[in-house]
C-alpha positions as CSV (number, residue, x, y, z in Angstrom):
1,M,-27.9,-10.1,-35.9
2,I,-24.7,-12.7,-36.0
3,K,-21.7,-10.8,-33.9
4,R,-18.4,-11.0,-35.8
5,L,-15.5,-12.7,-33.6
6,P,-12.7,-10.9,-32.7
7,D,-9.2,-11.4,-34.7
8,Y,-7.4,-14.4,-33.4
9,A,-4.6,-16.3,-34.2
10,V,-4.1,-20.4,-33.3
11,S,-0.9,-22.2,-32.5
12,G,0.0,-25.7,-31.5
13,D,-2.7,-28.8,-31.2
14,S,-3.5,-30.0,-28.1
15,D,-6.2,-31.2,-25.6
16,T,-5.8,-28.3,-23.5
17,T,-5.9,-24.5,-25.0
18,V,-4.7,-21.1,-23.1
19,F,-6.3,-18.5,-24.4
20,L,-4.3,-15.3,-24.2
21,L,-6.1,-12.1,-23.6
22,H,-3.7,-8.3,-23.6
23,G,-3.8,-5.6,-21.8
24,A,-5.0,-2.1,-22.6
25,Y,-1.7,-1.3,-24.2
26,G,-0.8,-3.7,-26.9
27,C,-2.7,-6.5,-29.3
28,K,-2.3,-10.2,-29.2
29,D,1.6,-9.8,-30.6
30,Y,3.6,-9.1,-27.9
31,F,2.1,-12.7,-26.8
32,R,4.3,-14.2,-29.6
33,P,7.1,-15.4,-27.0
34,L,4.7,-16.9,-24.6
35,T,3.1,-18.4,-26.8
36,A,6.2,-20.5,-28.5
37,T,6.6,-21.2,-25.1
38,L,3.2,-22.8,-24.2
39,V,3.3,-24.7,-27.8
40,Q,6.5,-26.1,-26.8
41,A,5.2,-27.0,-23.7
42,G,2.4,-28.8,-25.7
43,Y,-0.3,-26.7,-25.4
44,R,-2.7,-25.4,-28.0
45,V,-2.9,-21.6,-28.1
46,V,-5.6,-18.9,-28.7
47,A,-4.2,-15.1,-28.6
48,W,-6.9,-12.5,-29.4
49,D,-6.8,-8.9,-30.6
50,A,-9.7,-7.5,-28.4
51,P,-13.0,-5.4,-30.1
52,G,-10.8,-2.5,-31.3
53,Y,-7.4,-3.9,-30.8
54,G,-5.1,-5.2,-34.2
55,L,-7.5,-6.3,-37.4
56,S,-10.9,-6.6,-34.8
57,P,-12.7,-3.0,-35.4
58,L,-13.6,-1.0,-32.3
59,P,-17.7,-1.4,-31.7
60,A,-19.6,2.0,-32.6
61,E,-21.0,1.7,-29.2
62,G,-17.5,1.8,-27.6
63,L,-16.2,-1.0,-25.3
64,S,-17.1,-2.2,-21.8
65,I,-15.4,-5.2,-19.6
66,E,-18.5,-7.0,-20.3
67,Y,-18.4,-6.1,-24.2
68,L,-15.3,-7.9,-23.9
69,A,-15.8,-10.7,-21.8
70,E,-18.9,-11.7,-23.6
71,A,-16.7,-11.7,-26.8
72,A,-14.2,-14.1,-25.4
73,A,-17.0,-16.5,-24.3
74,R,-18.2,-16.4,-27.7
75,L,-14.3,-17.2,-28.9
76,I,-14.4,-20.1,-26.6
77,E,-17.2,-21.4,-27.6
78,H,-16.3,-21.4,-31.3
79,T,-12.3,-22.2,-30.8
80,G,-12.2,-23.4,-27.8
81,G,-10.8,-27.6,-27.2
82,R,-11.4,-29.7,-24.8
83,R,-9.9,-28.3,-21.5
84,N,-9.6,-24.7,-21.5
85,V,-7.8,-21.8,-19.4
86,V,-7.9,-18.4,-19.8
87,M,-4.7,-16.0,-18.9
88,G,-5.7,-12.5,-18.8
89,H,-2.6,-9.7,-18.8
90,S,-3.8,-6.2,-17.0
91,M,-6.9,-5.5,-18.8
92,G,-7.2,-9.1,-19.7
93,G,-6.9,-10.0,-16.3
94,I,-9.9,-7.8,-15.2
95,T,-12.1,-9.2,-18.2
96,A,-10.9,-13.0,-17.8
97,P,-13.2,-13.7,-14.2
98,L,-16.1,-12.8,-16.0
99,V,-15.2,-14.8,-19.0
100,T,-14.9,-18.0,-16.5
101,R,-18.7,-17.0,-15.7
102,L,-20.3,-16.6,-19.1
103,A,-17.8,-19.4,-20.6
104,G,-19.3,-22.0,-17.6
105,D,-17.8,-25.2,-17.8
106,R,-15.6,-24.5,-21.1
107,V,-13.3,-23.2,-18.8
108,H,-10.9,-25.4,-16.4
109,G,-8.7,-22.6,-15.1
110,L,-7.9,-19.5,-14.6
111,V,-4.9,-16.8,-14.7
112,V,-4.9,-13.1,-13.7
113,S,-1.3,-11.4,-14.5
114,A,-1.0,-7.6,-13.6
115,T,-4.4,-6.6,-12.4
116,L,-6.3,-6.0,-9.1
117,G,-8.8,-7.6,-11.2
118,S,-11.3,-4.4,-10.6
119,F,-10.7,-0.9,-10.7
120,A,-13.3,-0.9,-7.5
121,R,-10.1,-2.0,-5.9
122,K,-8.0,1.1,-6.5
123,S,-7.7,4.2,-4.2
124,A,-9.2,7.4,-5.1
125,Q,-5.5,8.7,-5.8
126,D,-4.6,6.1,-7.7
127,K,-7.8,6.6,-10.1
128,V,-6.8,10.1,-11.0
129,T,-3.3,9.3,-11.5
130,F,-4.5,6.3,-13.9
131,L,-6.7,8.3,-15.7
132,E,-4.4,11.6,-15.4
133,E,-1.4,9.8,-17.3
134,R,-3.2,8.0,-19.5
135,I,-5.8,10.6,-20.9
136,A,-5.3,13.6,-20.1
137,P,-2.6,14.2,-22.7
138,L,-4.5,12.9,-25.5
139,K,-7.1,15.3,-24.9
140,R,-4.6,18.4,-25.0
141,G,-4.1,16.8,-28.6
142,V,-0.7,15.1,-27.9
143,P,0.2,12.4,-30.3
144,F,-0.7,8.8,-29.1
145,R,3.0,7.2,-29.4
146,T,4.3,10.6,-27.8
147,A,2.2,10.8,-24.4
148,A,2.2,6.8,-23.8
149,E,5.8,6.3,-24.2
150,S,6.7,7.6,-20.7
151,V,3.8,5.4,-19.1
152,V,4.8,2.4,-21.0
153,R,8.4,3.0,-20.2
154,S,7.5,3.3,-16.3
155,M,5.6,0.0,-16.1
156,F,8.8,-1.9,-16.7
157,A,11.0,-2.6,-13.7
158,P,14.5,-0.2,-13.8
159,G,16.5,-2.3,-15.5
160,S,14.5,-4.6,-17.6
161,A,16.1,-5.0,-21.0
162,G,15.9,-7.5,-24.0
163,P,14.2,-8.5,-27.0
164,L,11.0,-9.1,-25.3
165,V,11.1,-6.1,-23.6
166,D,11.3,-3.9,-26.5
167,L,8.4,-6.3,-28.6
168,V,5.8,-5.2,-25.6
169,R,7.5,-1.8,-25.9
170,E,6.2,-1.4,-29.7
171,V,3.2,-3.2,-29.6
172,A,2.1,-1.0,-26.8
173,L,3.3,2.2,-28.9
174,S,1.5,0.9,-31.8
175,M,-2.4,1.1,-31.1
176,S,-5.0,3.2,-31.5
177,A,-5.8,6.4,-29.7
178,D,-9.4,5.8,-30.1
179,T,-9.6,2.2,-28.9
180,F,-7.2,2.7,-26.1
181,C,-9.4,5.8,-24.5
182,A,-12.2,3.2,-25.1
183,A,-10.7,0.7,-22.9
184,I,-9.3,3.2,-20.2
185,E,-13.1,4.0,-19.8
186,A,-14.0,0.4,-19.9
187,I,-11.6,-0.1,-17.2
188,V,-12.5,2.7,-14.6
189,N,-16.2,1.9,-15.3
190,Y,-16.0,-1.7,-13.9
191,D,-16.3,-3.1,-10.8
192,G,-15.5,-6.8,-10.8
193,L,-15.4,-7.9,-7.0
194,Q,-18.6,-9.7,-7.1
195,T,-17.8,-11.8,-10.5
196,M,-14.0,-12.6,-8.5
197,R,-15.8,-13.9,-5.9
198,E,-17.7,-16.1,-8.1
199,V,-15.0,-18.0,-9.5
200,S,-15.3,-21.7,-9.6
201,V,-12.1,-22.8,-11.5
202,P,-8.5,-23.0,-10.1
203,A,-7.1,-19.7,-10.3
204,L,-3.3,-18.1,-9.9
205,L,-2.7,-14.4,-9.6
206,I,1.2,-13.5,-11.2
207,A,2.5,-10.4,-10.3
208,G,6.0,-8.2,-10.8
209,A,7.0,-7.1,-7.7
210,Q,7.7,-4.1,-8.8
211,D,4.4,-3.4,-10.8
212,K,2.7,0.0,-10.2
213,V,-0.3,-0.9,-12.0
214,G,-1.1,-4.1,-10.9
215,R,0.5,-3.8,-7.1
216,P,1.7,-7.2,-5.5
217,E,0.1,-6.4,-2.2
218,G,-3.2,-5.6,-3.7
219,M,-3.1,-9.3,-6.1
220,R,-1.8,-11.1,-3.0
221,E,-5.4,-9.4,-1.1
222,L,-7.0,-11.0,-4.3
223,T,-6.5,-14.5,-2.9
224,A,-9.1,-13.6,0.2
225,V,-11.3,-12.7,-2.6
226,I,-11.1,-15.3,-5.3
227,P,-11.9,-19.1,-3.8
228,G,-8.7,-20.9,-3.5
229,A,-6.5,-18.9,-5.5
230,R,-2.6,-19.3,-6.0
231,F,-0.2,-16.2,-5.5
232,V,3.0,-15.6,-7.2
233,C,5.2,-12.5,-7.1
234,I,8.2,-12.1,-9.7
235,E,11.1,-10.4,-8.5
236,G,12.7,-8.1,-10.6
237,A,9.6,-7.3,-12.8
238,G,6.9,-4.8,-13.0
239,H,3.5,-4.9,-14.9
240,Y,5.0,-7.2,-17.3
241,A,6.6,-10.0,-16.1
242,F,6.1,-12.6,-18.7
243,A,8.6,-10.0,-20.7
244,E,11.0,-8.7,-18.2
245,Q,11.5,-12.2,-16.3
246,P,10.2,-15.0,-18.8
247,D,12.0,-17.6,-16.9
248,A,10.1,-16.8,-13.4
249,F,7.2,-16.3,-15.2
250,N,7.0,-19.5,-17.0
251,A,8.2,-21.5,-14.1
252,A,5.0,-20.6,-12.3
253,L,2.5,-20.6,-15.3
254,L,3.8,-24.6,-16.4
255,P,2.8,-25.8,-13.2
256,F,-0.2,-24.4,-12.9
257,L,-1.4,-25.4,-16.6
258,A,-0.2,-29.2,-15.5
259,E,-2.4,-29.5,-12.6
260,C,-5.3,-27.9,-14.5
261,V,-4.9,-30.4,-17.3
262,A,-4.5,-33.4,-14.2
263,G,-7.7,-31.8,-12.6
264,G,-5.8,-30.7,-9.2
265,H,-5.0,-27.9,-7.7
266,R,-3.4,-26.7,-4.6
267,D,-4.3,-23.7,-2.5
268,A,-0.9,-21.8,-1.7
269,Q,1.2,-18.5,-1.1
270,V,4.4,-18.5,-3.2
271,R,7.0,-16.0,-3.6
272,A,9.3,-16.4,-6.9
C-alpha cells in the first residue's frame, strides 16, 4: 500500500534544501518567517505538517517518533535536493536524529532546536510535570485552547513579544487536541539516546537560555552524545528562540548551513 506523504510547502530554489520539522504544539505555519529568512539566504525550504497536523491526517494507529521519522525520510526521498539539512524543533528535534539515520546519505546536516532529543534524558519529576501540565486538563474535558494557553505562554522567556511570538502562540493554540495527545504519547514513549550516538552528520544544537522544556544545560550535555555536535545558547529566549530572538537564532543557524554546503564543520561550543 502506498503511504500518503504528509502535507508540506516548498519555498525557494537551491541545491540545498532545509527541512523544517515543527514541535508538538503547532504546524508548519509558525515557520513562515524563518522560511523567508532561509529563502533570502539562498536556500530551498520544505516545511511539513507532521502526520495529524495541518492538512495531514492523523494515522488511525496513532503516532510514534518512529512513524514520524519514517514519514519525514519518505518526504526527503520524494522532495529532497542535492544536499539536505534537517532542522527539528522540540518534538521535531526528537524526531530529526532518527530521520538522518533513515535517510542515510541524503542528509548532510542536522539542527536540533529546543529539545533534549529523547524523553529518556528527563528526570522522573520532569516527566510527571510534563504530562500533568499538558494532558491532565484535556482528560478533564477542558477545551484545548484553554488548557494549552498557560502552558504555551510559560514556554516563552519573560518579556518575549512581537509578531513572531504572536504567530507561534496562535498556531500552537489552534491545533487538534487528539493530535496533541497522540504526539505527547509518542514523545514520552521514545528513547532516542542510541540514535543520537549514531548521528554521522554535522550537528548544531540550539537552546534558549530560559527554556524550561529543552533545558540548555541538558542540551549542552548532548555534545558528549552526538559526535562533534556544536552547542549554541540564545540569551533572552525560552522554548521558541527562532521567534523570540530571531536575529541571534539566525546568526547561529546560517553559518552552520553554509558550512554544511561547503562540506566543512568546526567543533565548537558558543554562547550567543
